[in-house]
Backbone and ligand atoms as CSV (ligand in chain L), in Angstrom:
chain,resi,resn,atom,element,x,y,z
A,1,MET,N,N,-271.096,-94.738,99.702
A,1,MET,CA,C,-271.146,-95.904,98.798
A,1,MET,C,C,-269.733,-96.361,98.450
A,2,ASN,N,N,-269.527,-97.682,98.483
A,2,ASN,CA,C,-268.244,-98.226,98.034
A,2,ASN,C,C,-268.350,-98.528,96.535
A,3,LEU,N,N,-267.670,-97.704,95.739
A,3,LEU,CA,C,-267.784,-97.843,94.275
A,3,LEU,C,C,-267.213,-99.166,93.791
A,4,LEU,N,N,-266.314,-99.754,94.568
A,4,LEU,CA,C,-265.648,-100.977,94.106
A,4,LEU,C,C,-266.501,-102.219,94.310
A,5,THR,N,N,-267.516,-102.120,95.173
A,5,THR,CA,C,-268.408,-103.270,95.370
A,5,THR,C,C,-269.819,-102.980,94.869
A,6,ALA,N,N,-270.086,-101.727,94.479
A,6,ALA,CA,C,-271.428,-101.359,94.015
A,6,ALA,C,C,-271.732,-102.040,92.682
A,7,ARG,N,N,-273.003,-102.245,92.412
A,7,ARG,CA,C,-273.441,-102.825,91.144
A,7,ARG,C,C,-274.288,-101.809,90.391
A,8,CYS,N,N,-274.259,-101.885,89.079
A,8,CYS,CA,C,-275.093,-101.016,88.255
A,8,CYS,C,C,-276.560,-101.363,88.442
A,9,THR,N,N,-277.406,-100.356,88.255
A,9,THR,CA,C,-278.852,-100.571,88.368
A,9,THR,C,C,-279.524,-100.098,87.081
A,10,ALA,N,N,-280.691,-100.677,86.806
A,10,ALA,CA,C,-281.442,-100.274,85.615
A,10,ALA,C,C,-282.042,-98.881,85.829
A,11,HIS,N,N,-282.186,-98.155,84.758
A,11,HIS,CA,C,-282.864,-96.845,84.757
A,11,HIS,C,C,-282.173,-95.815,85.648
A,12,ALA,N,N,-280.850,-95.882,85.742
A,12,ALA,CA,C,-280.142,-94.876,86.541
A,12,ALA,C,C,-280.330,-93.502,85.891
A,13,PRO,N,N,-280.654,-92.482,86.695
A,13,PRO,CA,C,-280.836,-91.144,86.127
A,13,PRO,C,C,-279.501,-90.435,85.920
A,14,ALA,N,N,-279.481,-89.448,85.030
A,14,ALA,CA,C,-278.276,-88.635,84.827
A,14,ALA,C,C,-277.908,-87.953,86.143
A,15,LEU,N,N,-276.598,-87.858,86.395
A,15,LEU,CA,C,-276.136,-87.158,87.592
A,15,LEU,C,C,-276.277,-85.655,87.396
A,16,SER,N,N,-276.497,-84.942,88.484
A,16,SER,CA,C,-276.452,-83.474,88.434
A,16,SER,C,C,-274.999,-83.036,88.299
A,17,ALA,N,N,-274.778,-81.779,87.957
A,17,ALA,CA,C,-273.408,-81.262,87.854
A,17,ALA,C,C,-272.681,-81.418,89.187
A,18,GLU,N,N,-273.370,-81.186,90.279
A,18,GLU,CA,C,-272.750,-81.311,91.609
A,18,GLU,C,C,-272.368,-82.764,91.882
A,19,GLU,N,N,-273.247,-83.675,91.551
A,19,GLU,CA,C,-272.945,-85.101,91.761
A,19,GLU,C,C,-271.767,-85.531,90.891
A,20,ARG,N,N,-271.738,-85.054,89.653
A,20,ARG,CA,C,-270.623,-85.406,88.744
A,20,ARG,C,C,-269.303,-84.941,89.337
A,21,ASP,N,N,-269.268,-83.705,89.825
A,21,ASP,CA,C,-268.028,-83.171,90.399
A,21,ASP,C,C,-267.617,-83.975,91.628
A,22,PHE,N,N,-268.602,-84.341,92.434
A,22,PHE,CA,C,-268.310,-85.129,93.636
A,22,PHE,C,C,-267.651,-86.450,93.235
A,23,TYR,N,N,-268.220,-87.141,92.275
A,23,TYR,CA,C,-267.695,-88.460,91.914
A,23,TYR,C,C,-266.397,-88.360,91.108
A,24,LEU,N,N,-266.240,-87.293,90.329
A,24,LEU,CA,C,-264.979,-87.127,89.587
A,24,LEU,C,C,-263.797,-87.051,90.549
A,25,ALA,N,N,-264.026,-86.441,91.698
A,25,ALA,CA,C,-262.957,-86.342,92.703
A,25,ALA,C,C,-262.566,-87.729,93.217
A,26,GLU,N,N,-263.460,-88.698,93.065
A,26,GLU,CA,C,-263.192,-90.077,93.501
A,26,GLU,C,C,-262.527,-90.898,92.400
A,27,LEU,N,N,-262.359,-90.299,91.233
A,27,LEU,CA,C,-261.876,-91.046,90.065
A,27,LEU,C,C,-260.633,-90.385,89.485
A,28,PRO,N,N,-259.482,-90.553,90.141
A,28,PRO,CA,C,-258.261,-89.942,89.620
A,28,PRO,C,C,-257.980,-90.413,88.193
A,29,GLY,N,N,-257.621,-89.471,87.335
A,29,GLY,CA,C,-257.292,-89.822,85.947
A,29,GLY,C,C,-258.480,-89.815,85.013
A,30,TRP,N,N,-259.693,-89.701,85.536
A,30,TRP,CA,C,-260.878,-89.659,84.683
A,30,TRP,C,C,-261.348,-88.217,84.543
A,31,ALA,N,N,-261.919,-87.894,83.386
A,31,ALA,CA,C,-262.396,-86.537,83.136
A,31,ALA,C,C,-263.720,-86.611,82.399
A,32,LEU,N,N,-264.443,-85.529,82.473
A,32,LEU,CA,C,-265.681,-85.421,81.720
A,32,LEU,C,C,-265.346,-84.810,80.364
A,33,GLU,N,N,-265.642,-85.532,79.286
A,33,GLU,CA,C,-265.350,-85.022,77.932
A,33,GLU,C,C,-266.560,-85.254,77.058
A,34,ASN,N,N,-267.093,-84.179,76.515
A,34,ASN,CA,C,-268.268,-84.278,75.642
A,34,ASN,C,C,-269.373,-85.119,76.281
A,35,GLY,N,N,-269.602,-84.885,77.548
A,35,GLY,CA,C,-270.710,-85.547,78.232
A,35,GLY,C,C,-270.450,-86.978,78.640
A,36,ALA,N,N,-269.225,-87.453,78.481
A,36,ALA,CA,C,-268.897,-88.831,78.879
A,36,ALA,C,C,-267.744,-88.820,79.877
A,37,LEU,N,N,-267.642,-89.916,80.602
A,37,LEU,CA,C,-266.547,-90.113,81.554
A,37,LEU,C,C,-265.433,-90.838,80.811
A,38,VAL,N,N,-264.260,-90.193,80.735
A,38,VAL,CA,C,-263.194,-90.735,79.890
A,38,VAL,C,C,-261.929,-90.972,80.714
A,39,GLY,N,N,-261.375,-92.177,80.558
A,39,GLY,CA,C,-260.100,-92.501,81.182
A,39,GLY,C,C,-259.126,-93.019,80.138
A,40,ARG,N,N,-257.875,-92.603,80.251
A,40,ARG,CA,C,-256.834,-93.095,79.317
A,40,ARG,C,C,-255.777,-93.831,80.112
A,41,PHE,N,N,-255.389,-94.987,79.592
A,41,PHE,CA,C,-254.464,-95.873,80.291
A,41,PHE,C,C,-253.297,-96.184,79.361
A,42,GLY,N,N,-252.084,-96.016,79.885
A,42,GLY,CA,C,-250.889,-96.269,79.085
A,42,GLY,C,C,-250.283,-97.628,79.406
A,43,PHE,N,N,-249.661,-98.232,78.397
A,43,PHE,CA,C,-249.090,-99.582,78.542
A,43,PHE,C,C,-247.753,-99.647,77.817
A,44,ASP,N,N,-247.056,-100.762,78.054
A,44,ASP,CA,C,-245.747,-100.929,77.421
A,44,ASP,C,C,-245.845,-101.487,76.013
A,45,ASN,N,N,-246.931,-102.189,75.723
A,45,ASN,CA,C,-247.042,-102.827,74.415
A,45,ASN,C,C,-248.506,-103.174,74.137
A,46,PHE,N,N,-248.767,-103.628,72.929
A,46,PHE,CA,C,-250.156,-103.893,72.511
A,46,PHE,C,C,-250.754,-105.094,73.225
A,47,ARG,N,N,-249.927,-106.064,73.587
A,47,ARG,CA,C,-250.431,-107.219,74.337
A,47,ARG,C,C,-251.068,-106.763,75.641
A,48,GLU,N,N,-250.400,-105.841,76.354
A,48,GLU,CA,C,-250.952,-105.324,77.607
A,48,GLU,C,C,-252.236,-104.537,77.360
A,49,VAL,N,N,-252.273,-103.796,76.261
A,49,VAL,CA,C,-253.493,-103.058,75.902
A,49,VAL,C,C,-254.654,-104.035,75.737
A,50,MET,N,N,-254.395,-105.143,75.030
A,50,MET,CA,C,-255.469,-106.103,74.763
A,50,MET,C,C,-255.879,-106.864,76.022
A,51,ASP,N,N,-254.913,-107.176,76.893
A,51,ASP,CA,C,-255.262,-107.833,78.160
A,51,ASP,C,C,-256.155,-106.914,78.985
A,52,PHE,N,N,-255.807,-105.626,78.997
A,52,PHE,CA,C,-256.630,-104.646,79.709
A,52,PHE,C,C,-258.025,-104.574,79.080
A,53,ALA,N,N,-258.080,-104.489,77.756
A,53,ALA,CA,C,-259.379,-104.375,77.068
A,53,ALA,C,C,-260.269,-105.581,77.391
A,54,ASN,N,N,-259.682,-106.759,77.442
A,54,ASN,CA,C,-260.480,-107.948,77.766
A,54,ASN,C,C,-260.944,-107.938,79.217
A,55,ALA,N,N,-260.122,-107.400,80.103
A,55,ALA,CA,C,-260.546,-107.282,81.502
A,55,ALA,C,C,-261.674,-106.250,81.619
A,56,VAL,N,N,-261.590,-105.173,80.856
A,56,VAL,CA,C,-262.668,-104.171,80.829
A,56,VAL,C,C,-263.957,-104.820,80.319
A,57,ALA,N,N,-263.830,-105.669,79.329
A,57,ALA,CA,C,-265.007,-106.356,78.779
A,57,ALA,C,C,-265.690,-107.203,79.845
A,58,GLU,N,N,-264.913,-107.828,80.714
A,58,GLU,CA,C,-265.505,-108.637,81.793
A,58,GLU,C,C,-266.288,-107.759,82.765
A,59,VAL,N,N,-265.725,-106.591,83.099
A,59,VAL,CA,C,-266.448,-105.644,83.965
A,59,VAL,C,C,-267.750,-105.234,83.285
A,60,ALA,N,N,-267.667,-104.913,82.008
A,60,ALA,CA,C,-268.842,-104.440,81.263
A,60,ALA,C,C,-269.929,-105.505,81.198
A,61,GLU,N,N,-269.530,-106.743,80.961
A,61,GLU,CA,C,-270.519,-107.815,80.859
A,61,GLU,C,C,-271.127,-108.134,82.216
A,62,MET,N,N,-270.298,-108.061,83.262
A,62,MET,CA,C,-270.813,-108.335,84.615
A,62,MET,C,C,-271.903,-107.316,84.975
A,63,HIS,N,N,-271.681,-106.058,84.570
A,63,HIS,CA,C,-272.628,-104.992,84.932
A,63,HIS,C,C,-273.677,-104.743,83.848
A,64,ASP,N,N,-273.550,-105.409,82.720
A,64,ASP,CA,C,-274.378,-105.079,81.553
A,64,ASP,C,C,-274.334,-103.570,81.294
A,65,HIS,N,N,-273.115,-103.045,81.302
A,65,HIS,CA,C,-272.914,-101.615,81.077
A,65,HIS,C,C,-271.610,-101.466,80.307
A,66,HIS,N,N,-271.677,-100.924,79.113
A,66,HIS,CA,C,-270.586,-101.086,78.156
A,66,HIS,C,C,-269.972,-99.746,77.740
A,67,PRO,N,N,-268.652,-99.672,77.778
A,67,PRO,CA,C,-267.974,-98.442,77.360
A,67,PRO,C,C,-267.686,-98.450,75.861
A,68,ASP,N,N,-267.357,-97.287,75.339
A,68,ASP,CA,C,-266.690,-97.211,74.043
A,68,ASP,C,C,-265.202,-97.348,74.329
A,69,LEU,N,N,-264.529,-98.180,73.533
A,69,LEU,CA,C,-263.092,-98.375,73.697
A,69,LEU,C,C,-262.370,-97.914,72.447
A,70,ALA,N,N,-261.271,-97.200,72.625
A,70,ALA,CA,C,-260.379,-96.871,71.510
A,70,ALA,C,C,-259.001,-97.409,71.882
A,71,LEU,N,N,-258.532,-98.365,71.095
A,71,LEU,CA,C,-257.281,-99.058,71.411
A,71,LEU,C,C,-256.212,-98.693,70.406
A,72,SER,N,N,-255.019,-98.438,70.894
A,72,SER,CA,C,-253.884,-98.235,69.992
A,72,SER,C,C,-252.681,-98.973,70.551
A,73,TYR,N,N,-251.531,-98.792,69.931
A,73,TYR,CA,C,-250.346,-99.595,70.251
A,73,TYR,C,C,-250.069,-99.647,71.748
A,74,ARG,N,N,-250.068,-98.469,72.415
A,74,ARG,CA,C,-249.724,-98.477,73.841
A,74,ARG,C,C,-250.702,-97.666,74.700
A,75,GLN,N,N,-251.907,-97.499,74.192
A,75,GLN,CA,C,-252.888,-96.745,74.980
A,75,GLN,C,C,-254.293,-97.304,74.778
A,76,ALA,N,N,-255.061,-97.258,75.832
A,76,ALA,CA,C,-256.492,-97.578,75.743
A,76,ALA,C,C,-257.270,-96.395,76.288
A,77,GLU,N,N,-258.277,-95.998,75.529
A,77,GLU,CA,C,-259.180,-94.943,75.989
A,77,GLU,C,C,-260.527,-95.591,76.277
A,78,VAL,N,N,-261.036,-95.351,77.479
A,78,VAL,CA,C,-262.299,-95.937,77.923
A,78,VAL,C,C,-263.281,-94.794,78.131
A,79,ARG,N,N,-264.434,-94.906,77.489
A,79,ARG,CA,C,-265.409,-93.806,77.510
A,79,ARG,C,C,-266.763,-94.345,77.949
A,80,PHE,N,N,-267.200,-93.915,79.112
A,80,PHE,CA,C,-268.477,-94.375,79.651
A,80,PHE,C,C,-269.529,-93.279,79.606
A,81,SER,N,N,-270.691,-93.610,79.052
A,81,SER,CA,C,-271.896,-92.810,79.268
A,81,SER,C,C,-273.052,-93.808,79.248
A,82,THR,N,N,-274.214,-93.349,79.660
A,82,THR,CA,C,-275.354,-94.271,79.762
A,82,THR,C,C,-276.336,-93.999,78.635
A,83,HIS,N,N,-276.438,-94.939,77.726
A,83,HIS,CA,C,-277.292,-94.771,76.538
A,83,HIS,C,C,-278.729,-94.489,76.943
A,84,SER,N,N,-279.196,-95.279,77.952
A,84,SER,CA,C,-280.604,-95.181,78.344
A,84,SER,C,C,-280.911,-93.868,79.075
A,85,ALA,N,N,-279.877,-93.111,79.422
A,85,ALA,CA,C,-280.087,-91.790,80.041
A,85,ALA,C,C,-279.710,-90.699,79.042
A,86,GLY,N,N,-279.893,-90.988,77.767
A,86,GLY,CA,C,-279.582,-89.993,76.732
A,86,GLY,C,C,-278.097,-89.734,76.595
A,87,HIS,N,N,-277.289,-90.778,76.812
A,87,HIS,CA,C,-275.826,-90.686,76.700
A,87,HIS,C,C,-275.246,-89.665,77.674
A,88,GLN,N,N,-275.888,-89.546,78.809
A,88,GLN,CA,C,-275.312,-88.717,79.864
A,88,GLN,C,C,-274.627,-89.621,80.893
A,89,VAL,N,N,-273.960,-88.984,81.859
A,89,VAL,CA,C,-273.240,-89.748,82.878
A,89,VAL,C,C,-274.166,-90.039,84.062
A,90,THR,N,N,-274.207,-91.307,84.436
A,90,THR,CA,C,-274.992,-91.762,85.594
A,90,THR,C,C,-274.053,-92.439,86.592
A,91,LEU,N,N,-274.627,-92.811,87.714
A,91,LEU,CA,C,-273.840,-93.541,88.712
A,91,LEU,C,C,-273.288,-94.841,88.131
A,92,ASN,N,N,-273.973,-95.441,87.175
A,92,ASN,CA,C,-273.463,-96.674,86.557
A,92,ASN,C,C,-272.104,-96.437,85.900
A,93,ASP,N,N,-271.952,-95.286,85.261
A,93,ASP,CA,C,-270.671,-94.969,84.619
A,93,ASP,C,C,-269.572,-94.797,85.663
A,94,VAL,N,N,-269.923,-94.142,86.761
A,94,VAL,CA,C,-268.960,-93.922,87.845
A,94,VAL,C,C,-268.528,-95.266,88.439
A,95,ILE,N,N,-269.480,-96.139,88.680
A,95,ILE,CA,C,-269.178,-97.458,89.259
A,95,ILE,C,C,-268.235,-98.235,88.331
A,96,CYS,N,N,-268.565,-98.271,87.050
A,96,CYS,CA,C,-267.721,-99.031,86.109
A,96,CYS,C,C,-266.344,-98.396,85.966
A,97,ALA,N,N,-266.280,-97.073,85.938
A,97,ALA,CA,C,-264.977,-96.399,85.827
A,97,ALA,C,C,-264.108,-96.745,87.033
A,98,ALA,N,N,-264.692,-96.713,88.220
A,98,ALA,CA,C,-263.917,-97.030,89.430
A,98,ALA,C,C,-263.392,-98.455,89.366
A,99,GLN,N,N,-264.242,-99.376,88.922
A,99,GLN,CA,C,-263.833,-100.786,88.905
A,99,GLN,C,C,-262.810,-101.056,87.797
A,100,VAL,N,N,-262.907,-100.330,86.696
A,100,VAL,CA,C,-261.895,-100.452,85.632
A,100,VAL,C,C,-260.539,-99.951,86.153
A,101,SER,N,N,-260.546,-98.839,86.864
A,101,SER,CA,C,-259.285,-98.282,87.376
A,101,SER,C,C,-258.595,-99.246,88.326
A,102,HIS,N,N,-259.379,-100.080,89.002
A,102,HIS,CA,C,-258.787,-100.996,89.979
A,102,HIS,C,C,-258.474,-102.377,89.415
A,103,LEU,N,N,-258.658,-102.576,88.135
A,103,LEU,CA,C,-258.254,-103.851,87.537
A,103,LEU,C,C,-256.744,-104.014,87.651
A,104,PRO,N,N,-256.276,-105.206,87.972
A,104,PRO,CA,C,-254.825,-105.402,87.970
A,104,PRO,C,C,-254.214,-105.103,86.602
A,105,GLU,N,N,-254.975,-105.344,85.557
A,105,GLU,CA,C,-254.464,-105.108,84.194
A,105,GLU,C,C,-254.304,-103.620,83.887
A,106,ALA,N,N,-254.906,-102.749,84.744
A,106,ALA,CA,C,-254.809,-101.307,84.498
A,106,ALA,C,C,-253.442,-100.762,84.892
A,107,ALA,N,N,-252.712,-101.513,85.700
A,107,ALA,CA,C,-251.410,-101.026,86.171
A,107,ALA,C,C,-250.380,-102.134,86.050
A,108,PRO,N,N,-250.018,-102.491,84.814
A,108,PRO,CA,C,-249.115,-103.632,84.628
A,108,PRO,C,C,-247.697,-103.308,85.112
L,1,H2B,C1,C,-280.679,-104.215,77.443
L,1,H2B,C2,C,-279.356,-103.826,78.027
L,1,H2B,O1,O,-279.348,-104.007,79.395
L,1,H2B,C3,C,-279.025,-102.386,77.737
L,1,H2B,O2,O,-279.018,-102.135,76.366
L,1,H2B,C4,C,-277.709,-101.938,78.354
L,1,H2B,C5,C,-276.473,-102.548,77.745
L,1,H2B,N1,N,-275.290,-101.758,77.960
L,1,H2B,C6,C,-275.363,-100.434,78.183
L,1,H2B,N2,N,-274.262,-99.708,78.248
L,1,H2B,C7,C,-274.292,-98.388,78.443
L,1,H2B,N3,N,-273.147,-97.704,78.503
L,1,H2B,N4,N,-275.459,-97.755,78.583
L,1,H2B,C8,C,-276.645,-98.395,78.546
L,1,H2B,O3,O,-277.693,-97.754,78.695
L,1,H2B,C9,C,-276.606,-99.793,78.355
L,1,H2B,N5,N,-277.711,-100.520,78.337
């Protein structure tokens, strides 16, 4: 599967531990924390943080799959889990994480 062109699907099931490990290897910089897929992105200033956050919002709206965001002066934390799967990690989270990592705004 090409994660960069894949689309989220409704009712995605939670990934098995083996599937999670497989996909984590495809997501440099992302880790599993408290049952969610978490990525942290560093920036030079708050303007870049906000440009990134707005680009993440576009990914989320396109997929109807939304992360928790924690924004600070020079860092954005993106946390994906799937509410409809009991806040566990599904392929939808992996797809969105991959596409967020490839945003031009992620590497200013
Ligand atoms: C009705 C709507 O599609 C759902 O509520 C969507 C919206 N965004 C979502 N985002 C996330 N992360 N998990 C969901 O299960 C989810 N469900």
